[in-house]
C-alpha positions in Angstrom: 92.5 95.2 58.9 90.8 98.1 57.3 88.5 97.6 54.3 87.3 100.6 52.9 84.4 99.4 50.7 83.0 97.7 53.9 83.3 100.8 55.9 81.7 103.1 53.2 78.9 100.6 52.9 78.5 100.9 56.8 78.5 104.6 56.8 76.2 104.6 54.0 73.5 103.2 56.1 73.3 106.4 57.8 72.6 108.0 54.4 69.8 105.5 54.2 68.1 105.6 57.4 68.4 109.0 58.3 65.7 110.2 56.2 63.1 108.7 58.7 65.0 110.6 61.6 64.4 113.9 59.7 61.3 113.4 57.6 59.3 111.2 59.8 60.6 111.9 63.2 61.6 115.4 63.2 60.2 117.7 60.2 57.2 116.8 58.1 55.3 114.1 60.0 55.2 115.9 63.6 54.0 118.9 61.5 51.3 117.2 59.6 50.0 115.2 62.5 49.7 118.3 64.5 47.7 119.9 61.4 45.3 117.2 60.9 44.8 115.6 64.4 42.1 117.3 66.8 43.3 119.3 69.8 42.2 116.2 71.9 42.1 112.7 71.2 40.0 110.0 73.2 42.6 106.9 73.7 40.9 104.0 75.7 38.6 106.2 77.3 40.7 108.8 78.4 41.3 112.4 76.5 44.6 113.5 75.7 46.0 116.3 73.8 47.1 115.2 70.5 50.9 116.5 71.0 51.0 114.6 74.5 49.6 111.5 72.9 52.1 111.6 70.2 54.8 111.9 72.8 53.3 108.9 75.0 53.2 106.7 71.6 56.9 107.6 70.6 57.8 106.2 74.6 55.9 103.3 73.6 57.9 102.5 70.5 61.0 102.7 72.6 59.8 100.7 75.5 59.4 97.9 72.8 62.9 98.4 71.4 64.0 98.2 75.0 62.6 94.8 75.8 63.4 93.3 72.2 67.1 94.4 71.4 68.9 92.6 74.3 67.8 89.3 73.7 67.7 89.6 70.0 71.2 90.8 70.1 72.3 87.9 72.2 70.9 85.4 69.5 72.4 87.6 66.9 76.1 87.5 68.6 75.6 83.8 69.1 74.5 83.0 65.5 76.5 85.7 63.7 73.6 87.2 62.4 73.8 90.9 63.0 73.1 91.5 59.2 69.9 89.6 59.2 68.6 91.3 62.3 69.5 94.8 60.8 67.5 93.9 57.3 64.6 92.8 59.2 64.2 96.1 61.4 65.1 98.2 58.3 62.3 96.6 56.1 59.9 96.8 59.1 60.4 100.7 59.4 60.7 101.4 55.8 57.3 99.9 55.0 55.5 101.6 57.9 56.8 104.7 56.5 55.5 103.9 53.3 52.3 102.9 54.8 51.7 106.7 56.6 50.7 107.5 52.9 47.1 106.4 54.1 47.2 108.4 57.1 44.8 111.3 57.3 42.0 113.2 59.5 39.8 110.0 59.4 42.3 107.6 60.7 44.3 109.3 63.3 44.9 105.7 65.0 46.5 104.5 61.8 48.9 107.2 61.8 49.9 106.7 65.6 50.1 103.1 65.1 52.5 103.3 61.8 54.6 105.8 63.6 55.1 103.3 66.4 56.0 100.6 64.3 58.4 103.0 62.2 60.0 104.1 65.4 60.8 100.3 66.6 62.0 99.5 63.0 64.5 102.5 62.8 65.8 102.1 66.5 65.7 98.4 66.3 68.1 98.5 63.0 70.6 101.0 64.8 71.6 98.4 67.7 72.7 95.9 65.1 74.1 98.6 62.7 76.0 100.2 65.6 77.6 96.8 66.7 79.6 96.5 63.4 81.7 99.5 64.2 84.4 97.8 66.5 84.4 95.1 64.1 85.1 96.9 60.8 87.4 99.8 62.1 90.2 99.8 64.4 90.2 102.6 67.6 92.1 105.2 65.8 89.4 105.1 62.8 86.3 105.1 64.8 85.8 108.6 65.5 85.8 109.8 62.0 84.2 106.9 60.7 81.5 107.5 63.0 81.4 111.0 62.1 81.2 110.1 58.3 78.1 108.1 58.9 76.5 110.9 60.6 77.6 113.4 57.7 76.3 111.1 55.1 73.0 111.1 57.2 72.6 114.8 57.3 73.5 115.3 53.5 71.2 112.3 52.5 68.2 113.3 54.5 68.7 117.1 53.9 68.5 116.4 50.2 65.5 114.2 50.6 64.0 116.9 52.7 64.3 119.5 50.2 63.0 117.3 47.3 59.8 116.5 49.5 59.5 120.5 50.2 59.6 121.3 46.5 57.1 118.6 46.0 55.0 119.7 48.8 55.1 123.5 47.8 54.5 123.3 43.9 52.1 120.2 44.5 50.3 121.1 41.5 53.4 120.9 39.3 53.9 117.4 40.4 50.2 116.2 39.8 48.8 116.1 43.4 45.3 117.5 44.1 46.4 119.4 47.2 49.3 119.8 49.7 47.8 117.1 52.0 48.4 114.4 49.1 51.9 115.6 48.6 52.9 115.5 52.2 51.5 111.7 52.6 53.4 111.0 49.3 56.7 112.2 51.1 56.2 109.6 53.7 56.0 107.1 50.7 59.2 108.5 49.3 61.0 108.3 52.7 60.3 104.4 53.2 61.5 103.9 49.4 64.5 106.0 50.0 65.3 104.2 53.4 65.0 100.7 52.0 66.4 101.4 48.5 69.8 102.9 49.6 70.1 100.4 52.2 70.8 97.5 49.7 74.1 99.0 49.5 75.0 98.4 53.2 73.3 95.0 53.2 75.6 93.8 50.3 78.8 95.2 51.7 78.6 94.5 55.3 80.0 91.0 56.1 77.8 88.1 57.3 79.2 86.1 60.3 82.3 88.1 61.0 83.6 85.8 63.5 82.6 82.5 61.6 80.4 81.3 64.5 78.8 77.9 64.0 75.7 78.0 66.3 73.9 74.7 67.2 70.6 74.2 65.1 68.4 74.6 68.5 68.3 76.2 71.5 68.9 80.1 70.0 66.8 81.9 72.5 68.6 80.0 75.4 72.0 80.5 73.9 71.2 84.1 73.3 70.2 84.5 76.6 73.2 82.9 78.3 75.4 85.5 75.5 73.7 88.5 76.9 74.3 87.3 80.5 77.7 86.9 79.9 77.9 90.6 78.9 76.3 91.7 81.8 79.0 90.1 83.7 81.4 92.1 82.0 79.9 95.2 82.1 79.3 94.8 85.8 83.3 94.3 86.1 84.1 97.5 84.1 83.8 100.7 86.2 84.5 102.8 83.1 81.9 101.3 81.0 79.4 101.5 83.7 80.0 105.4 84.3 79.9 106.1 80.6 76.5 104.4 80.2 75.1 106.5 83.3 76.5 109.5 81.7 75.1 108.7 78.3 71.6 107.6 79.8 71.0 111.2 81.3 72.4 113.5 78.5 70.4 111.1 76.0 67.5 112.2 77.8 68.0 115.6 76.6 69.4 115.2 73.3 66.7 112.6 71.9 63.7 114.5 73.4 64.7 117.8 72.0 65.5 116.3 68.5 62.0 114.4 68.3 59.9 117.3 69.9 61.4 120.7 68.6 59.3 121.1 65.7 56.2 120.5 68.0 57.9 123.1 70.5 58.0 125.5 67.5 54.7 125.0 66.3 52.7 124.7 69.5 54.5 126.8 72.0 55.9 129.7 69.5 53.4 129.7 66.9 55.9 129.3 64.0 54.4 128.3 60.5 55.5 125.1 58.9 57.7 127.2 56.4 59.7 128.8 59.2 60.0 125.2 61.4 61.3 123.5 57.9 64.0 126.4 57.4 65.1 125.8 61.0 65.5 122.2 60.5 67.6 122.7 57.5 69.7 125.2 59.1 70.4 122.3 61.7 71.1 119.6 59.3 73.7 121.5 57.3 75.3 123.0 60.6 75.3 119.4 61.7 77.6 118.2 59.0 80.3 120.6 60.5 79.3 119.9 63.7 79.6 116.2 63.6 83.7 116.7 62.0 84.4 119.5 64.5 83.8 117.3 67.5 85.4 114.4 66.1 88.5 116.3 65.1 88.2 117.4 68.9 88.0 113.9 70.0 91.1 112.9 68.3 93.1 115.7 69.2 92.1 116.6 72.7 90.0 113.2 73.6 86.5 111.9 73.6 85.6 113.0 77.0 86.9 116.5 76.4 84.7 116.9 73.4 81.4 115.3 74.9 81.8 117.8 77.9 82.0 120.7 75.5 79.0 119.2 73.6 76.8 118.8 76.8 77.5 122.2 77.9 76.2 123.8 74.7 73.2 121.2 75.2 72.3 122.7 78.6 72.6 126.2 77.4 70.1 125.5 74.6 67.6 124.3 77.0 67.9 127.6 78.8 67.6 129.4 75.8 64.6 127.6 74.6 62.8 128.5 77.8 63.3 132.6 77.4 61.8 132.3 73.7 58.5 134.0 73.7 55.8 134.1 70.8 55.0 137.9 71.4 58.7 138.7 70.6 59.0 140.2 67.3 62.5 138.7 66.8 61.4 135.1 68.0 61.7 133.6 64.5 65.4 134.6 64.1 66.3 133.6 67.7 64.8 130.2 67.0 67.0 129.9 64.0 69.9 130.7 66.2 69.0 128.1 68.9 68.6 125.6 65.9 72.1 126.5 64.6 73.5 125.7 68.1 71.5 122.3 68.1 73.1 121.6 64.7 76.5 122.4 65.8 76.3 119.6 68.9 73.8 117.0 67.7 75.9 115.3 65.4 78.8 115.9 67.4 77.4 114.3 70.5 76.0 111.6 68.6 78.9 110.5 66.6 81.5 110.7 69.6 79.2 109.2 72.0 79.1 105.9 69.6 82.8 106.0 69.1 83.6 106.5 72.7 81.8 103.7 73.5 83.1 101.4 71.0 86.5 102.2 72.1 85.8 101.2 76.0 84.4 97.9 74.9 86.8 94.9 76.0 88.2 92.3 73.2 84.6 90.5 72.4 82.9 88.7 69.7 79.6 89.9 71.4 79.4 93.5 69.9 75.9 93.2 69.6 75.0 92.3 73.3 77.4 95.0 74.4 75.6 97.7 72.1 72.0 96.5 73.0 73.0 97.9 76.2 74.3 101.2 74.6 71.2 101.4 72.6 68.8 100.3 75.7 70.3 103.3 77.6 69.4 105.6 74.9 65.7 104.2 74.6 64.9 104.4 78.4 66.3 107.9 78.2 64.1 108.6 75.4 61.1 107.0 77.2 62.1 109.0 80.1 62.5 112.3 78.5 59.1 111.9 76.3 57.2 110.8 79.5 58.5 114.0 81.5 58.2 116.1 78.4 54.4 114.9 77.7 53.5 115.2 81.7 54.8 118.7 82.1 52.7 119.8 78.8 49.8 118.2 80.4 49.8 119.6 83.9 51.2 123.2 82.8 49.7 123.6 79.3 53.0 124.6 77.6 55.9 123.3 76.8 58.5 125.6 78.4 58.7 123.8 81.7 59.7 120.8 79.4 62.2 122.5 77.7 63.9 123.7 80.9 63.7 120.6 82.6 65.7 119.0 80.1 68.8 120.9 81.4 69.1 119.2 84.4 69.5 115.7 82.6 72.7 117.4 80.7 73.8 118.7 84.1 73.8 115.2 85.9 75.4 113.5 82.4 78.3 115.8 82.5 78.7 115.2 86.5 78.8 111.5 85.5 81.9 112.1 83.0 83.8 114.0 85.6 84.0 110.5 87.5 85.8 108.8 84.6 89.3 108.3 85.3 91.8 109.4 82.9 92.6 107.1 80.3 95.5 107.8 77.4 93.3 107.0 74.3 89.9 108.1 75.7 90.9 111.4 76.9 
C-alpha cells in the first residue's frame, strides 16, 4: 500500500505552502502592514485601530473558507477531484501573495484585500491536502508522515525567510532603492516559491484515488448528499465529536497566537523588526525538533497523551506572555524564551492533531468531507480567536488581556480530551 514517492510529494506541499504561513501570515507582512498603515483606518464609516482591522480581516477570510469548504469537499469526494480543488486554491493564494508587491501606504485596502484572498487560498488548499493523508498512509505511518510534512514546512519557510531577510537588509546589493521595495519583492517571491514547488505535489498526488465515475450533472446536489452522509456518520461516532470539540477549543489559542504574535511583539512590547524576526526564526528551527518529538511521543505513549502535554505547555505560554513587560530590560530575552516554547509545541500539536483525526476516521472514501469538518472547526476557532483578540484590544487598548484570554481555551480543550475513552491505538 505504501508509495514513498506519493508520500514525499504529499509532504512536500508543506515545503511549498508554509512560506505563506511564515512570511505573509506571521513574519514580514504583519510587520510591514503595521509600519505602513496609519494608526487608525476608516472602514465603511467606522474607525478601527489598524491592528484590530487586520485581525478582523483575517476573521473574514476564515468565514469564507468555513462556508465554502464543506460544500466543495462534498463535490470533491463525489467527483474524485481533490487534487483539482487543491490546485485551484493554491494558485489563488500564490497569485494573491504576488499581488502584495503592489501594496504600500497609498493603497492599504489593496493590502487588506489581497491578504484575505491569500488566506482563503492557503486555508482552502489545506482542506484537500489533509484529506489525502488517510489515503496514502496506513495508521501506523500517519504520525510520522504528518510530522515530516511540518518538518519540511519549517525548513523550507525558514530558508525563504532568511533569503528575504538578507535581501531586505542588504537591499542596495540586490538593486532595490529602499527596504520597502525589497520587502514587497519578498511577497512576490513567496508566491512564486509556493506555486513553483507545489508542482511536485501536483504531479505526484493521485487523481481520483477511488476511481469514482460521477454523473455529468448535478454535482452540487450530489456533493450536498455526500456531505450530509458524512454528517450522519459524525453524529454516530462520539470519539470524533469529542475530539473535534477539543480541537476547536485549543485551535482558538494556537492559531490566534501564531497569527498575531508578531503584532504582540511590535505593538505591546515595542520590539523592533530584527528582534521579532529573530524570535520567529527560533520558533521555526525549534519547531523542527518539536514536531518530531511529539510524533515520537504519540507513537510510543499515544496521541492523546502527546496532545495533553502540548496543550499544557500552550496554556503556560499564554500566562508567560501576560507577564512580559516592555519596561523590563530583559524583555527581549524573555520573548525569545517564550518563542522557543512556542516552537517546541507548535509543530507538535498541529501534526499530532492531524494524524489523530485521520486515525479516528471510519473506513471511508469521503476523506475530503470528513476533513472539511476538521478544517472548519479550525477556521471557526480562528474566527473566534481573532475576534476575541481584536475586541479585547479595542476595549482595553493593549494585547495582554487578549493573550491571557487564550489560556482559557486551552484549558477547555484539555478537559474535552479527558472525555475520550481509552483506545489502544489512539492512546
